[in-house]
N, C-alpha and C positions, 0 to 999 in steps of 0.2 A: 830128547830135550834140546840137545845141541843143534840137531838138524832143524827143528822148529824155530829156534832162535835165529839161525842163519837165514831161514826163509823170511822171517819177519823183518830182519835187517834189510834184505834185498828189496822187499816190497816197499818199506819206508823210504829207501834210497830212490826207488823209481818214482814214488809220489813226490818226493822233494824235487827231483829233476823235472817232473811234469809241471810243478808249480813255479819253477824258475824260468819257464819259457811261456811266452804269450803269443798267440796268433796275431799277426799284423792287422791293424785296423782296416786295411784295404783289401784283405782276402775276400774272395767270393764266398758266399754261404756254403758251409760245410768243409771248406779248405782250411787245414790246420797249419800249412806252410805257405809262405815264410813264417818263422817264429822269431820273436825278439827275445833275446836272452837277458839274464840279469845284468850282465856287464855291457849291455847295449850292442853286443855283436848280434848278427842275424843269421839264422840257419835257413838255407834254401834247398828245395828238392825239385827234381824234374824227371819225369818218366820218359825215357827215349831209348828203347831197346836196340835200335839200329844205328845209333850215333856212335862214332869213334871217339869223340871228345865233346864236352859241353863246357862253355865258359860263362861265368856270371860276370857281368860288367856293372859295377856299382861305383864305389870311390876309386877302384882300380879293377883290373881283370883278375878273376879267381878261377883256376882250373878245378872243375868239379870232379868228385870221385864216384865211381860206379860200383854198386853192390851186386850181389848174386841175383837180385830180382830186377836188374836193369834200371834201378832207381839211382839217379845222380844226386849227390849231396855235397854241400860245402858250407862252412861257417865263415862269415866275413870278419874283418877286424872290427873293433869297437867303433860305432858310428856316433856322430854328434846328434843331439836332440833335434827333432824336426822331420820334415818331409824330404825324401830322397828318391829321384828317378833311378831305375835300373833296367837292364835288359838281359836276355840270354842270347848266346851265340853258338851256332852249330855250323861247321863247314864254312865259316866266314859270314854266314847270314845272321843278322841281328833281328830279334823279334821280342814281342811282349810275352811275359809269363802268363800262360793260360789259367793260372790259379788265382789271379788277382784282377781287380778292376784296373782299367787303363785311364790315363790322363794325357791330355794333349800337352806335350812338352818336348824340348829338344827337336822341334820341327816334325814331330810324329807322335803317334799314340804310344806311350811308354807305360811300363809297370812302375809301381812305387811302393816303398815301405815307409813307415813313420815310426820314429823313436819318440815316444811320448815324454813330455816333461812330467814330473810327479803331479799327483792330483791337485795339490794345493796351488802349484805354479801354473797349471794348464787350464784352470777354470775360466780364464778370460777368453779363450778361443774355442772351448768345447761347448756343444749344445747344452743348455741348462733348462730343464723342464719347468723350473720355477719362474721363468721370465716370459713375458709376451714375445712372440716371434713374428718378425716381419715376413714379407714375401719377396721372392726373386722371380721376376717375370721375364719371359723371352719375347723380344720384339723383332720381327723380320721386316725390313724396310727397303724400298728402292732408292738407290743412290744415283742421282743424275751426274754427280761428279765422276763416279766410276763407271756408270752405265751398267750396273749390276745390282743384284740383291745383296744386302748385308744383314747381319744379325747382331743385336746387342742384348745385354741383360740389365734389368733395372731392379734395384732393391728399394722397397718401400717399407718404412717402419711399421710396427704393429698397429699403431694408432691411425695409420693413413686412411683406412677404409671406415674408421669410426668417426673421426673428427673431419667430416667431409667439407667443412668450411675453411679449414686451416691450410695455409700455404707453407711450403718447405724449402729450405736451402738445398743445393745440389753439389755433390762431390762427383767429379768425373775421374774415374780410377782406371789406370792403364796397366796392362800386363807387360811382360818382358819379351825379349827376342826369342823366337822358337816356340812361343805360346800363343794363345788366342783368347777370345772373349770368355771362354769357360774357365780360365785360370783362376781368377779371383773368386768366383762362386764355388769352385771345387777345391783346388789345392789351397787357395787362400783363405778359406773359412770366413769370408768377409761377412756373411750374414750372422754367424755366431758372434763375431767380434762386435758388430754394430748392435745386435740385440742386447748383449751383455753390457756394453757401455751405456746405451740409452736407458736400460732398466735400472742401472746403478746411479743414473743422473750424472754420469761422467761425460756424456756427449749429448748435444741437442739432437732431437729427431731430424733426420735428413734423408733425402733420396740419394742413392748411389748408382751411377751409370757406368756400365762396363762394356765398352765397344771394342771391336777388333781394332788393334792399333796399327793397322797397315792398310794402305789403299793405293790404287793406281788411277791415273786420269783416264777418262774414256778414250782419248785419242793418243794414249801413250804408245811409243814404239816398243813392241814386244821384246826386242833385243836389249832395251835399256831398263826393263823392269828388274828390280832388285839389284841393279848395278851399284847403287849407293845406299847402304842401309840407313845412313843418317841424313838422307834427303826427305824431309817431312812435308814437302810442298803439297802433295796430294792429300795426305791425312789431315794436315792443317785445314784445308778447304772442307773436308768431310765434317770435321768437328765444328767449325765456325759457321759454315753455310747450311749444314743439314742437321747434325746431331743436336746441338744446343737449341736451335729453333724448334725442332721436333719435340724435345722434352718439355720445353716451355709451353708448347701448344697442347700436348697430350696429358700433361701432369700438372698438379697444383703446385707450381713453383713460385718462389720469390725471385722474380726474373730480373735481377740486377747483379752487378759485379760483386757487391758486398756479400752476396749470398751464393757465390759460385767459387768452387775450388777445383783444382786439377792436380793430380798426383799420379806417379807411376813408379814401377820398379825397373831397375836396370835400363834397358832401351826405353821403356816407358817413362823413366825418370828424365832422360834426355828430351823426350818429346814434351813432357810437362813443362820443363824450363823453356823450351823453344816456343811452344804454343802459348804458354802463360805469359811470358814476357813480351811476345809480339802482340798480344791481345789483352793488355792490362785493362782495357775498357770492358772486358768480359769476365776476368778472373782476378780476385783480390787475394787468393791463397794458392800457393804453389808448393808442392811436395815432391821430393826426389829420394827414392829408396835405392841405394847402390848404383846410382848413376852420377852424373855431374852436369855442370852447366855448359860444358864444351866451350871453354873460355877462349874464343878466338880474339876477342877484343876486351881485355880486362877492364879498360876504362868504362865500359858499359855497365859494369857492376860497381856502382858507387852509391854513396849515401842518399842520393836522390830516390833510390828505390824505397827507402824507409817511409817516404811520404806517399808512395804510389801503390804499395803492396802491403796488406795487413799481416801476412805471415809468409816467410820463406823457411822451408824445412829441408834438412839434408841428413841422411843417415847412411851407415855402412856397418857391416859385420866385422868384428875384430879378426876373424879367421878367413876373410876373403882373400883371393889371390893378391899377391903383393902389389901388382901394378894397379889393380882396382882400388885397393885400400889407399895407396899413395895418391892416386888421382883425386879421390873424393876428399881425402884429408887436405890436399893442396888447395882444392877449391874452397873448402871451409876456411882455411888460413887466408886465402885471398879475400874472401868476404869480410873476415875479421879485420884484416889490414886496411880494407877500403871503407870501414865503418858501416858495413851493411848489416843490419840486425837480422838474425836468423836463429833458428833452433838447430843444434847439431847433436846427433845421437849415435852412439856406437853400441851395437847389439853384442853383448858379451858371449864369446864362445861359438858364434855362428858364422858361416861362410856365405857364399853367393847362392843363397837358398831361401826357401819359403819361410823358415823360422825367423830369419832376419826381417823379412818383409811383413810378416804377421805382426811382429813386435812394433815395427815402424808404423803400420796402419793404426794399431791400437793407440799409439801415442799421438800420431798426427790427427786422427779423427776427434780426439778429446780436446784438441786446441782450436777446432774450427767453429766459426760463427758465434763465438762467445761475446 
């Protein structure tokens, strides 16, 4: 009787442990690790019989432990809610985890885990089978500015192919440094956010364009390429001379400034302010998630903007690196002090990461074209 009781207790303990762990959303089919634990720590495994040491690089480096079956394992510290890149390292070589899908970030294809918000809080960015779903289309096009092919993604709302006489406003949405045009459709869950907002009546149906936020001029000196990350001359021309006209020609758009917005995260936020304010004839809405206006000439940010731009939006995560938070907060204060109307948002408990930017997009898109 006692032995049976002990057996039952052991089995129940194992069941409890199993239910306290959940495979990460981004695992490949059939892969149970990485697993997200109840305390939002994450357990990782990696099979490497010949390795002398394996390191997990997440929020910091973790030295993994090897068992008798050559399986390396480690559990991270508690992670904040949201999407986080990570990699594995053996012998100094950093690579993606073969058990998960990869995402282009950190200027390479990286692994990722996601700490979900609870179901009630996350329903705004998760797919909802009860709402109509829009489409994300891929468009490959030739750029005369760069003398090469480029690719962008275009979201069209669920009604786009039904209401064939209707014209739509357009949001040009830019990714961050080290990412590309796949960032918002994949990591950023942009289509889920837009589908849910539109279905709830919280945002007007709109087209969203996601282009690669970098470009070089066709005659650029190869030694000068990428020398200045904040020189947007080439990309400005791609947007103004090629992307906007192409979208207006190929899609049913409301082709005027009052129906165009531009926004981006981190480096894309800098680009949005630069391109948006240089071309106020094209854009009436400008959004910046975790970037700033790069205020070289504060006098340019004055109350006159209130008459020329319908919406200026600035956001930051409360847990971002101190210099980033301080820079964006100072920019917000400058706008306030200069009498420039704008919306300022701080994402609680998130850092320089996708959860900050998902929340920002969710709020920004609901303010557009009203």
